[in-house]
C-alpha positions as CSV (number, residue, x, y, z in Angstrom):
1,M,172.2,76.7,101.6
2,L,171.6,76.5,97.8
3,F,167.8,76.2,98.2
4,N,167.8,79.2,100.7
5,S,169.3,81.5,98.1
6,F,167.2,83.4,95.6
7,F,168.2,81.2,92.7
8,G,167.8,78.1,94.9
9,L,164.2,79.0,95.7
10,K,163.5,79.5,92.0
11,L,165.1,76.1,91.1
12,K,163.1,74.4,93.9
13,K,159.8,75.8,92.6
14,L,160.7,74.7,89.0
15,L,161.6,71.2,90.1
16,T,158.4,70.9,92.1
17,Q,156.3,71.9,89.0
18,L,158.1,69.4,86.8
19,V,157.4,66.6,89.3
20,I,153.7,67.5,89.5
21,F,153.5,67.6,85.7
22,F,155.1,64.2,85.2
23,I,152.8,62.8,88.0
24,V,149.7,64.1,86.1
25,I,150.9,62.7,82.8
26,I,151.6,59.2,84.3
27,T,148.2,59.2,86.1
28,F,146.4,60.2,82.8
29,F,148.0,57.3,80.8
30,L,147.3,54.9,83.6
31,L,143.6,55.8,83.6
32,I,143.4,55.4,79.8
33,Q,145.0,52.0,80.0
34,T,142.6,50.9,82.7
35,R,139.5,52.0,80.7
36,N,140.8,50.2,77.6
37,N,141.2,47.0,79.6
38,E,137.7,47.4,81.0
39,K,136.4,47.9,77.4
40,Y,137.9,44.8,76.0
41,E,136.8,42.9,79.1
42,N,133.2,44.0,78.5
43,F,133.4,42.8,74.8
44,G,135.1,39.5,75.7
45,N,132.1,37.5,74.3
46,T,131.8,39.5,71.1
47,E,132.6,37.7,67.8
48,I,133.9,39.9,65.0
49,I,132.5,38.6,61.7
50,Y,134.2,40.9,59.2
51,E,136.4,44.0,59.5
52,K,137.9,45.9,56.5
53,N,139.6,49.2,56.8
54,E,140.1,49.6,53.0
55,F,137.8,51.0,50.3
56,N,135.4,48.7,48.4
57,N,137.3,48.2,45.2
58,E,134.3,46.9,43.2
59,L,132.2,49.9,44.3
60,I,135.0,52.2,43.2
61,K,135.2,50.6,39.8
62,K,131.4,50.9,39.4
63,R,131.5,54.6,40.3
64,V,134.3,55.2,37.9
65,K,132.4,53.6,35.0
66,Q,129.3,55.6,35.8
67,A,131.4,58.8,35.7
68,Y,132.9,58.0,32.2
69,P,132.2,60.6,29.5
70,S,129.1,59.7,27.4
71,L,127.5,60.9,24.2
72,K,124.0,60.4,22.7
73,V,123.4,59.8,19.0
74,K,120.0,60.0,17.4
75,V,119.6,57.3,14.8
76,K,118.9,58.6,11.2
77,S,117.8,56.8,8.1
78,G,120.6,54.6,6.8
79,D,122.5,54.5,10.1
80,T,124.0,51.2,11.4
81,L,125.9,50.8,14.6
82,E,129.2,50.3,12.7
83,K,128.7,53.5,10.7
84,I,127.9,55.5,13.9
85,L,130.9,54.2,15.9
86,K,133.4,54.8,13.0
87,K,132.0,58.3,12.4
88,I,132.6,59.1,16.1
89,G,136.2,58.0,15.7
90,F,136.6,54.8,17.6
91,D,139.4,52.4,16.6
92,N,138.5,50.1,13.7
93,Q,139.6,47.0,15.6
94,E,137.5,47.9,18.6
95,V,134.5,48.6,16.4
96,F,135.0,45.2,14.8
97,E,135.0,43.5,18.2
98,V,131.8,45.4,19.2
99,I,130.0,44.4,16.0
100,E,131.0,40.8,16.3
101,E,129.7,40.5,19.9
102,T,126.5,42.5,19.0
103,K,125.7,40.1,16.1
104,K,125.4,37.2,18.5
105,I,122.1,38.5,19.9
106,F,121.1,41.5,17.7
107,D,121.5,42.7,14.1
108,P,123.4,46.0,14.4
109,R,121.9,47.2,11.2
110,N,118.4,47.1,12.6
111,L,118.4,50.4,14.5
112,I,115.2,52.2,15.0
113,I,115.1,55.6,13.3
114,G,114.6,58.4,15.9
115,K,115.8,56.4,18.9
116,E,118.8,57.6,20.9
117,I,121.9,55.5,21.4
118,T,124.0,56.2,24.5
119,I,127.8,55.4,24.3
120,K,130.1,55.7,27.3
121,Y,133.9,55.8,26.7
122,E,137.2,56.5,28.4
123,N,140.1,58.7,27.2
124,K,143.3,56.6,27.7
125,E,145.4,58.7,25.4
126,K,145.0,62.1,23.7
127,N,142.4,61.7,20.8
128,N,142.1,58.0,21.6
129,K,138.6,57.0,22.9
130,N,137.9,53.5,24.1
131,I,134.4,52.2,24.2
132,N,133.1,51.2,27.7
133,S,129.4,50.6,27.1
134,I,126.7,51.0,24.6
135,F,122.9,51.2,25.3
136,I,120.4,50.8,22.4
137,P,116.6,51.0,22.9
138,L,114.9,48.2,20.9
139,E,111.2,47.2,21.2
140,F,108.7,48.7,23.6
141,N,110.0,46.8,26.6
142,K,113.4,45.6,25.4
143,N,116.9,47.2,25.4
144,F,120.3,46.2,24.1
145,Y,123.3,46.7,26.4
146,L,127.0,46.1,25.7
147,E,129.8,46.5,28.2
148,K,133.5,45.9,28.4
149,I,134.4,43.5,31.2
150,N,138.0,42.5,31.7
151,E,139.0,43.8,28.3
152,N,136.3,41.8,26.5
153,F,132.9,43.0,25.3
154,V,129.8,41.3,26.6
155,A,126.3,42.0,25.1
156,K,122.9,41.2,26.4
157,I,119.2,42.1,25.9
158,T,117.2,43.2,28.9
159,S,113.4,43.2,29.1
160,K,110.9,44.6,31.5
161,K,107.7,42.8,32.6
162,I,104.6,43.9,30.7
163,Q,100.9,43.7,31.3
164,K,98.0,43.8,28.8
165,R,94.6,45.3,28.8
166,L,91.6,46.0,26.6
167,V,90.7,49.6,25.9
168,K,87.2,50.7,24.7
169,K,86.7,54.3,23.5
170,N,83.9,56.1,21.7
171,G,82.8,59.7,21.0
172,F,81.5,62.2,18.5
173,I,83.5,63.8,15.7
174,S,83.6,67.6,16.1
175,D,86.3,68.5,13.5
176,S,88.3,65.5,12.3
177,L,88.4,61.8,13.4
178,Y,92.1,62.2,14.3
179,L,91.7,65.2,16.6
180,S,88.4,63.9,18.1
181,G,90.0,60.6,18.8
182,L,92.9,62.2,20.6
183,R,90.5,64.2,22.8
184,A,88.7,60.9,23.6
185,G,92.0,59.5,24.9
186,I,92.7,57.1,22.1
187,D,96.3,56.1,21.5
188,K,97.8,58.0,18.6
189,K,98.9,54.9,16.8
190,A,95.4,53.4,17.2
191,I,93.8,56.4,15.6
192,N,96.2,56.3,12.6
193,E,95.5,52.6,12.2
194,M,91.8,53.2,12.4
195,I,92.1,55.7,9.6
196,A,94.0,53.3,7.5
197,I,91.4,50.5,8.2
198,F,88.6,52.7,6.9
199,S,90.6,54.4,4.1
200,F,89.3,51.9,1.5
201,S,85.7,52.9,1.9
202,V,85.7,56.4,3.5
203,D,86.9,59.6,2.0
204,F,88.0,61.5,5.1
205,Q,87.8,64.8,3.3
206,R,84.1,64.6,2.3
207,D,82.4,61.6,4.1
208,I,83.1,62.8,7.7
209,W,80.6,65.2,9.1
210,R,80.2,67.0,12.4
211,N,78.5,64.8,15.1
212,D,79.3,61.5,13.3
213,K,80.1,58.8,15.9
214,F,83.1,56.5,16.3
215,Q,84.0,53.5,18.5
216,I,87.1,51.4,18.9
217,L,88.2,48.4,20.9
218,Y,91.9,47.7,21.0
219,E,94.6,45.8,23.0
220,E,97.5,47.7,24.5
221,E,100.5,46.6,26.7
222,F,102.3,48.6,29.3
223,I,105.4,48.3,31.5
224,K,104.4,46.8,34.9
225,Y,104.0,49.6,37.5
226,N,104.3,52.2,34.8
227,K,101.0,52.5,32.9
228,A,102.1,55.7,31.2
229,N,104.7,53.7,29.2
230,K,102.3,51.9,26.8
231,N,102.3,50.4,23.4
232,L,99.5,49.5,20.9
233,R,99.2,45.8,20.2
234,K,96.2,45.3,17.9
235,I,92.8,46.9,17.0
236,L,90.0,44.3,17.5
237,Y,87.1,46.4,16.3
238,A,86.3,49.8,14.9
239,S,83.1,51.4,13.8
240,L,81.9,54.7,12.3
241,E,78.3,56.0,12.3
242,L,78.3,58.4,9.4
243,Q,75.5,60.6,8.2
244,S,76.9,60.3,4.7
245,L,77.4,56.5,4.5
246,G,75.6,55.0,7.4
247,S,77.0,52.4,9.8
248,L,80.4,50.9,9.1
249,K,81.7,48.1,11.5
250,L,85.0,46.3,10.9
251,F,86.4,43.3,12.8
252,R,89.9,42.0,13.0
253,F,90.3,38.4,11.7
254,E,93.3,36.1,10.9
255,A,92.6,33.9,7.9
256,D,93.7,30.3,7.6
257,N,96.7,31.4,5.6
258,G,97.8,33.6,8.5
259,K,97.0,36.9,6.8
260,I,95.3,39.5,9.0
261,E,92.5,41.7,7.5
262,Y,89.4,43.6,8.7
263,F,86.0,42.3,7.6
264,D,82.5,43.8,7.9
265,E,79.6,42.1,9.8
266,N,78.9,39.8,6.8
267,G,82.5,38.6,6.5
268,K,83.4,40.8,3.5
269,S,86.9,42.2,3.5
270,A,87.3,46.0,3.8
271,K,90.5,45.9,1.8
272,K,90.3,47.0,-1.9
273,L,92.7,47.3,-4.7
274,L,93.5,51.0,-3.9
275,M,93.1,53.3,-1.0
276,K,90.9,56.3,-1.5
277,T,93.3,58.7,0.1
278,P,97.1,57.9,0.4
279,I,97.8,60.4,3.1
280,D,96.5,61.0,6.7
281,G,95.4,64.2,8.2
282,A,95.5,66.2,5.0
283,R,93.0,68.7,3.6
284,L,91.6,68.4,0.1
285,S,92.7,71.7,-1.4
286,S,91.8,71.1,-5.1
287,G,89.6,68.6,-6.8
288,F,89.5,66.9,-10.1
289,G,88.4,68.8,-13.2
290,M,88.6,72.3,-14.7
291,R,90.1,75.0,-12.6
292,K,92.2,78.2,-12.8
293,H,95.9,77.2,-12.9
294,P,97.4,78.6,-9.6
295,I,100.6,79.7,-11.3
296,R,99.9,80.4,-15.0
297,G,96.4,81.9,-14.3
298,Y,94.4,80.3,-17.2
299,M,91.7,77.6,-17.1
300,K,93.0,74.0,-17.3
301,K,91.8,70.6,-16.4
302,H,93.2,69.3,-13.1
303,Q,94.1,65.7,-13.8
304,G,94.2,64.7,-10.1
305,V,93.4,65.8,-6.6
306,D,95.5,67.9,-4.2
307,F,95.9,67.3,-0.5
308,A,97.4,70.2,1.5
309,A,99.6,69.0,4.3
310,P,102.8,70.1,6.2
311,K,106.1,69.4,4.6
312,G,107.4,66.0,5.6
313,T,103.9,64.4,6.0
314,P,104.2,60.7,5.0
315,I,102.7,59.6,1.6
316,Y,101.6,56.0,1.3
317,A,101.4,53.6,-1.6
318,A,97.7,53.4,-2.5
319,G,98.0,49.7,-3.4
320,D,100.4,46.9,-4.0
321,G,102.5,47.3,-7.1
322,V,105.8,48.1,-8.8
323,I,107.4,51.6,-9.1
324,E,107.8,52.3,-12.8
325,M,109.0,55.9,-12.4
326,K,110.8,57.7,-9.6
327,Q,112.5,60.9,-10.7
328,R,111.9,64.7,-11.2
329,Y,109.3,64.9,-13.9
330,K,108.3,68.1,-15.7
331,G,106.3,70.5,-13.4
332,Y,105.5,67.6,-11.0
333,G,108.8,68.0,-9.2
334,K,109.9,64.8,-7.4
335,Y,107.4,62.3,-8.8
336,I,106.6,58.6,-8.3
337,R,104.3,56.4,-10.5
338,I,103.3,52.9,-9.4
339,R,101.8,50.2,-11.6
340,H,99.1,48.1,-10.0
341,A,96.9,45.1,-11.0
342,N,93.9,45.4,-13.4
343,N,95.6,48.1,-15.5
344,F,95.6,50.7,-12.7
345,K,98.4,53.1,-12.0
346,T,98.8,55.8,-9.3
347,A,101.0,58.9,-9.4
348,Y,102.3,61.1,-6.6
349,A,103.9,64.6,-7.2
350,H,105.7,67.5,-5.6
351,M,107.4,65.3,-2.9
352,S,110.1,66.8,-0.7
353,K,112.0,63.5,-0.7
354,Y,111.7,59.8,-1.5
355,N,111.6,56.9,1.0
356,K,114.1,54.1,0.3
357,I,112.3,51.2,-1.4
358,P,114.6,48.2,-2.1
359,G,113.7,46.4,-5.3
360,G,111.0,48.9,-6.4
361,R,108.1,46.7,-5.2
362,V,105.7,48.3,-2.7
363,K,103.0,47.1,-0.4
364,Q,99.7,48.9,0.2
365,G,100.2,51.5,2.9
366,Q,104.0,51.5,2.7
367,I,105.6,55.0,2.9
368,I,107.0,55.9,-0.5
369,G,107.9,59.6,0.2
370,Y,107.0,62.8,2.0
371,V,105.0,65.9,1.2
372,G,106.9,68.8,-0.3
373,S,106.6,71.7,-2.8
374,T,109.0,70.7,-5.6
375,G,108.2,71.5,-9.2
376,N,105.4,73.9,-10.1
377,S,103.8,74.4,-6.7
378,T,102.6,77.3,-4.5
379,G,103.0,75.4,-1.2
380,P,103.5,72.0,0.3
381,H,100.9,69.5,-0.9
382,L,100.5,66.1,-2.5
383,H,99.1,65.9,-6.1
384,Y,97.6,62.5,-6.5
385,E,96.5,60.8,-9.7
386,V,94.7,57.5,-10.5
387,I,95.2,56.2,-14.1
388,K,93.1,53.4,-15.6
389,N,94.1,52.1,-19.0
390,N,96.4,55.1,-19.4
391,I,93.5,57.6,-18.8
392,R,93.4,59.8,-15.7
393,I,90.2,59.4,-13.7
394,N,88.7,61.1,-10.6
395,P,90.1,59.3,-7.5
396,Q,87.1,60.5,-5.4
397,K,84.6,58.8,-7.8
398,L,86.6,55.7,-8.1
399,K,84.5,52.5,-7.5
400,L,86.5,49.4,-6.9
401,P,85.3,45.8,-6.4
402,S,84.9,44.7,-2.8
403,G,87.5,42.5,-1.3
404,R,87.0,38.7,-0.8
405,K,84.2,37.2,1.3
406,L,84.8,34.6,3.9
407,K,83.1,31.2,3.4
408,G,82.8,27.8,5.1
409,D,84.8,27.1,8.2
410,E,86.5,30.5,8.0
411,L,83.2,32.3,8.0
412,Q,82.0,30.3,11.0
413,R,85.2,31.1,12.9
414,F,84.8,34.7,12.0
415,I,81.2,34.8,13.4
416,E,82.5,33.3,16.7
417,I,85.1,36.0,16.9
418,K,82.6,38.7,16.0
419,N,80.2,37.6,18.7
420,S,83.0,37.5,21.3
421,I,83.9,41.1,20.4
422,F,80.3,42.2,20.8
423,R,80.2,40.6,24.3
424,K,83.3,42.6,25.2
425,L,81.8,45.7,23.9
426,D,78.7,45.1,26.0
427,D,80.8,44.3,29.1
428,L,79.5,40.8,29.2
429,G,82.8,39.0,28.4
430,V,85.6,38.4,30.9
431,Y,88.6,40.4,29.8
């Protein structure tokens, strides 16, 4: 009777729907279970080698280290690794540990000026930085790397494989040897060394004329698979065909005492007591003798020669010697005077700054200062004087005795090297 009433029919319909719902749910779960059983049956012969449902902790640590804050510091004159780290504000004890570990494989005082050091660190507390790693570029293919591993610093030097090759270049001079060499594709360092090699016998302001010829043979090394990253090793040969002086050919030779010099075809050294010009790439702006004083306006004897050059251009010691004066001197501004052998002295004026020279003894070609305009000067230039027996003489008319001449076994060995270089120049040698 209940199911024949209005409410009974409603109840009967609801119960029927619930029964059908539960039957559908049970059937669905039974089907899933059956498929899972079939899946595991199908993989019954599969061997699971490794399964890990967690993150790779080592990879996470590596990613965290890579994401540490970092800073780059450009090395300046007088910088050491210790000075740099303390200036940044790292803890003294930590700096001490870094330096002690670094000293095991590298002198932390021998940083290369101009290179960039990369330091990564972590901030554990406010205003408290802890070093994580330090990267220092060293030689052409070598780098220094220090890293903190398990609270200890570990340092190592990494190097990349290099290859070597010979480079032969030649061309005509259209303006200056430096610019013409660059246009010919010569390495910048090689051009500067070539200029230094010939600086004892060539006045680059007066002896170089348009359409003069040059040739050079040098070794260079480069990172394997990266020929753009290259480094000059040594110049084997260089020549100039000058309308003013004729043919000049110089060959690299290592003497029995281990000293390396450049000699002409007859085995005579190109090196002399003094260089003709103690500056590269400069323009002769005023010669020796009477001239109108550029500031006072009256005629006065100019006791040296002036080379106009940009401020900061390096100035080289014209010869081996001892610095006897290094100070501001009258109208010369920042001034250096060097005493050489055979009663010669050279003087350099109007410098912008001095280069640090421990002990006061200099070698020929060593940088002693930089071009400036201190003292009585109308613009950046080098005023250069040569003094013989306390009398100033014209540097451009200076005639110095030739360097030593090879003899005996040294001469025979030099001739063999010279002939080998000629074969390479003629593409007859294997190299």
